[in-house]
Backbone as CSV, one residue per row, in Angstrom:
resi,resn,N_x,N_y,N_z,CA_x,CA_y,CA_z,C_x,C_y,C_z
1,MET,88.585,84.087,153.546,89.058,84.352,152.192,87.865,84.706,151.299
2,ALA,87.999,85.748,150.520,86.919,86.192,149.644,86.769,85.245,148.454
3,ALA,85.557,85.101,147.990,85.291,84.259,146.823,85.830,84.942,145.562
4,SER,86.240,84.124,144.587,86.721,84.674,143.319,85.566,85.324,142.570
5,PRO,85.852,86.394,141.846,84.801,87.018,141.041,84.307,86.038,139.968
6,THR,83.085,86.205,139.530,82.490,85.320,138.530,83.331,85.268,137.271
7,TRP,83.820,86.416,136.824,84.601,86.432,135.583,85.873,85.609,135.719
8,MET,86.472,85.613,136.912,87.704,84.872,137.121,87.427,83.362,137.173
9,ALA,86.336,82.990,137.785,85.975,81.579,137.889,85.681,80.978,136.513
10,ALA,85.294,81.822,135.563,84.946,81.333,134.227,86.170,81.122,133.336
11,LEU,87.339,81.570,133.789,88.548,81.447,132.978,89.197,80.081,133.150
12,GLU,89.922,79.681,132.115,90.657,78.426,132.174,91.974,78.649,132.909
13,GLU,92.587,77.561,133.355,93.837,77.633,134.110,94.934,78.381,133.334
14,GLU,95.035,78.119,132.038,96.084,78.791,131.248,95.839,80.299,131.157
15,ASP,94.563,80.717,131.195,94.254,82.148,131.205,94.715,82.779,132.512
16,LEU,94.490,82.085,133.617,94.910,82.597,134.925,96.433,82.665,135.017
17,THR,97.116,81.680,134.439,98.577,81.697,134.409,99.073,82.887,133.599
18,PHE,98.425,83.159,132.478,98.792,84.314,131.646,98.619,85.606,132.450
19,ILE,97.499,85.741,133.158,97.246,86.938,133.968,98.339,87.098,135.024
20,LYS,98.694,85.988,135.670,99.736,86.032,136.698,101.061,86.512,136.099
21,LYS,101.448,85.944,134.958,102.702,86.346,134.318,102.656,87.809,133.884
22,PHE,101.490,88.244,133.413,101.295,89.629,133.001,101.500,90.570,134.194
23,ILE,100.917,90.215,135.318,101.043,91.047,136.526,102.483,91.052,137.029
24,LEU,103.107,89.863,137.077,104.486,89.772,137.569,105.480,90.509,136.669
25,SER,105.103,90.711,135.409,105.975,91.468,134.506,105.568,92.945,134.465
26,SER,104.813,93.371,135.466,104.354,94.770,135.598,103.550,95.224,134.390
27,GLY,102.831,94.301,133.758,101.986,94.660,132.631,102.731,94.875,131.323
28,SER,103.968,94.434,131.273,104.758,94.610,130.056,104.498,93.454,129.090
29,LEU,103.827,93.757,127.990,103.562,92.721,126.993,104.862,92.238,126.365
30,LYS,105.853,93.112,126.286,107.151,92.734,125.749,107.803,91.660,126.625
31,GLU,107.716,91.856,127.938,108.281,90.864,128.864,107.512,89.547,128.801
32,VAL,106.203,89.629,128.718,105.382,88.417,128.631,105.722,87.664,127.349
33,ALA,105.923,88.382,126.266,106.300,87.752,124.997,107.619,87.000,125.161
34,ALA,108.568,87.598,125.873,109.860,86.949,126.097,109.700,85.695,126.962
35,VAL,108.857,85.775,127.986,108.613,84.622,128.867,108.038,83.453,128.078
36,TYR,107.083,83.747,127.207,106.442,82.699,126.413,107.240,82.330,125.160
37,GLY,108.210,83.157,124.805,109.005,82.898,123.609,108.221,83.100,122.324
38,VAL,107.353,84.113,122.339,106.534,84.434,121.166,106.670,85.919,120.857
39,SER,106.075,86.345,119.755,106.163,87.749,119.360,105.181,88.617,120.157
40,TYR,105.469,89.904,120.167,104.583,90.871,120.822,103.158,90.790,120.268
41,PRO,102.978,90.762,118.915,101.603,90.686,118.395,100.844,89.429,118.859
42,THR,101.552,88.330,119.053,100.918,87.112,119.543,100.397,87.308,120.966
43,VAL,101.209,87.949,121.805,100.790,88.215,123.186,99.647,89.228,123.199
44,ARG,99.716,90.218,122.334,98.653,91.228,122.253,97.318,90.570,121.874
45,LEU,97.361,89.654,120.912,96.165,88.927,120.501,95.617,88.098,121.657
46,ARG,96.510,87.439,122.375,96.102,86.630,123.534,95.423,87.499,124.576
47,LEU,95.995,88.670,124.852,95.406,89.594,125.817,94.041,90.084,125.333
48,ASP,93.933,90.415,124.050,92.651,90.877,123.492,91.569,89.809,123.651
49,ARG,91.920,88.553,123.405,90.948,87.462,123.558,90.560,87.274,125.014
50,LEU,91.517,87.428,125.903,91.241,87.320,127.327,90.291,88.433,127.774
51,ILE,90.520,89.616,127.262,89.627,90.749,127.553,88.216,90.432,127.062
52,GLN,88.095,89.874,125.863,86.778,89.505,125.325,86.090,88.477,126.213
53,LYS,86.839,87.494,126.690,86.262,86.473,127.574,85.707,87.106,128.839
54,ILE,86.481,88.006,129.418,86.047,88.667,130.650,84.820,89.525,130.386
55,GLN,84.822,90.252,129.278,83.666,91.079,128.935,82.422,90.228,128.716
56,LEU,82.597,89.071,128.082,81.467,88.168,127.874,80.868,87.733,129.197
57,THR,81.728,87.404,130.143,81.259,86.957,131.453,80.574,88.095,132.190
58,GLU,81.138,89.286,132.086,80.584,90.452,132.762,79.200,90.819,132.218
59,SER,79.021,90.666,130.912,77.739,91.002,130.304,77.029,89.719,129.879
60,ALA,77.034,88.763,130.785,76.495,87.435,130.474,75.072,87.528,129.935
61,GLU,74.878,86.847,128.842,73.552,86.761,128.240,72.657,85.922,129.147
62,ALA,71.390,86.253,129.168,70.443,85.449,129.923,70.263,84.092,129.249
63,ASP,70.525,84.030,127.960,70.332,82.811,127.201,71.629,82.007,127.129
64,PRO,71.626,80.800,127.685,72.837,79.986,127.691,73.356,79.629,126.294
65,TYR,72.462,79.451,125.318,72.886,79.114,123.960,73.708,80.248,123.355
66,VAL,73.234,81.465,123.495,73.931,82.627,122.959,75.285,82.782,123.649
67,SER,75.320,82.587,124.956,76.587,82.660,125.691,77.573,81.615,125.195
68,LEU,77.089,80.406,124.955,77.941,79.330,124.464,78.532,79.675,123.092
69,VAL,77.698,80.152,122.186,78.170,80.499,120.838,79.207,81.621,120.916
70,LYS,78.962,82.617,121.741,79.922,83.717,121.887,81.242,83.210,122.458
71,ARG,81.167,82.344,123.460,82.393,81.807,124.060,83.183,80.982,123.049
72,LEU,82.486,80.181,122.236,83.163,79.388,121.208,83.884,80.302,120.217
73,ALA,83.264,81.419,119.891,83.887,82.365,118.962,85.123,83.009,119.597
74,VAL,85.022,83.407,120.837,86.158,84.030,121.517,87.301,83.030,121.670
75,ASP,86.979,81.763,121.902,88.001,80.721,122.055,88.540,80.230,120.718
76,ASP,88.106,80.856,119.630,88.570,80.501,118.282,88.154,79.085,117.864
77,ARG,87.086,78.604,118.437,86.581,77.291,118.048,85.449,77.441,117.038
78,LEU,85.088,78.693,116.782,84.028,79.032,115.836,84.338,80.437,115.338
79,ASP,84.270,80.646,114.014,84.602,81.990,113.536,83.448,82.959,113.842
80,PHE,83.792,84.241,113.951,82.823,85.250,114.382,81.647,85.385,113.422
81,ASP,81.894,85.284,112.118,80.800,85.407,111.155,79.783,84.277,111.345
82,THR,80.274,83.059,111.551,79.379,81.926,111.782,78.627,82.112,113.100
83,ALA,79.312,82.600,114.105,78.666,82.847,115.402,77.516,83.844,115.249
84,LYS,77.755,84.913,114.497,76.695,85.914,114.276,75.504,85.303,113.556
85,ILE,75.776,84.467,112.564,74.698,83.812,111.808,73.895,82.902,112.729
86,LEU,74.588,82.102,113.542,73.903,81.184,114.461,73.044,81.942,115.477
87,ILE,73.595,82.989,116.043,72.841,83.768,117.041,71.644,84.441,116.406
88,SER,71.834,85.005,115.223,70.736,85.670,114.522,69.606,84.682,114.195
89,ALA,69.977,83.526,113.647,68.970,82.514,113.298,68.262,82.006,114.551
90,TYR,69.017,81.807,115.614,68.436,81.334,116.875,67.430,82.342,117.422
91,ARG,67.801,83.619,117.395,66.897,84.658,117.917,65.627,84.768,117.076
92,LYS,65.760,84.577,115.760,64.565,84.602,114.890,63.624,83.468,115.223
93,THR,64.163,82.271,115.484,63.297,81.145,115.833,62.648,81.354,117.195
94,ARG,63.386,82.012,118.107,62.818,82.301,119.440,61.683,83.307,119.331
95,GLU,61.836,84.300,118.451,60.798,85.313,118.255,59.542,84.704,117.637
96,ALA,59.740,83.695,116.810,58.620,83.066,116.117,57.784,82.181,117.046
97,GLU,58.355,81.811,118.175,57.637,80.923,119.108,56.511,81.607,119.812
């Protein structure tokens, strides 16, 4: 059995369940919305965030701190403006060293 890709291993169980439901519904966001009992825009937002998570993993930063801040922002645990400020300030302190 082949090993899971790095991006897939980095996802949470609920993300993998969403992907499975998306595939089983032939990629129909309308069908996925019906399965979850939510609106189309809600499912679209969920898919967009999932895409961001995968892109983050694919273009993983060499710096674990920056990766953590980006992941927190994608997971909606930190707003994007604050994430940008934290990363910018962190990089300035790293440059000063």
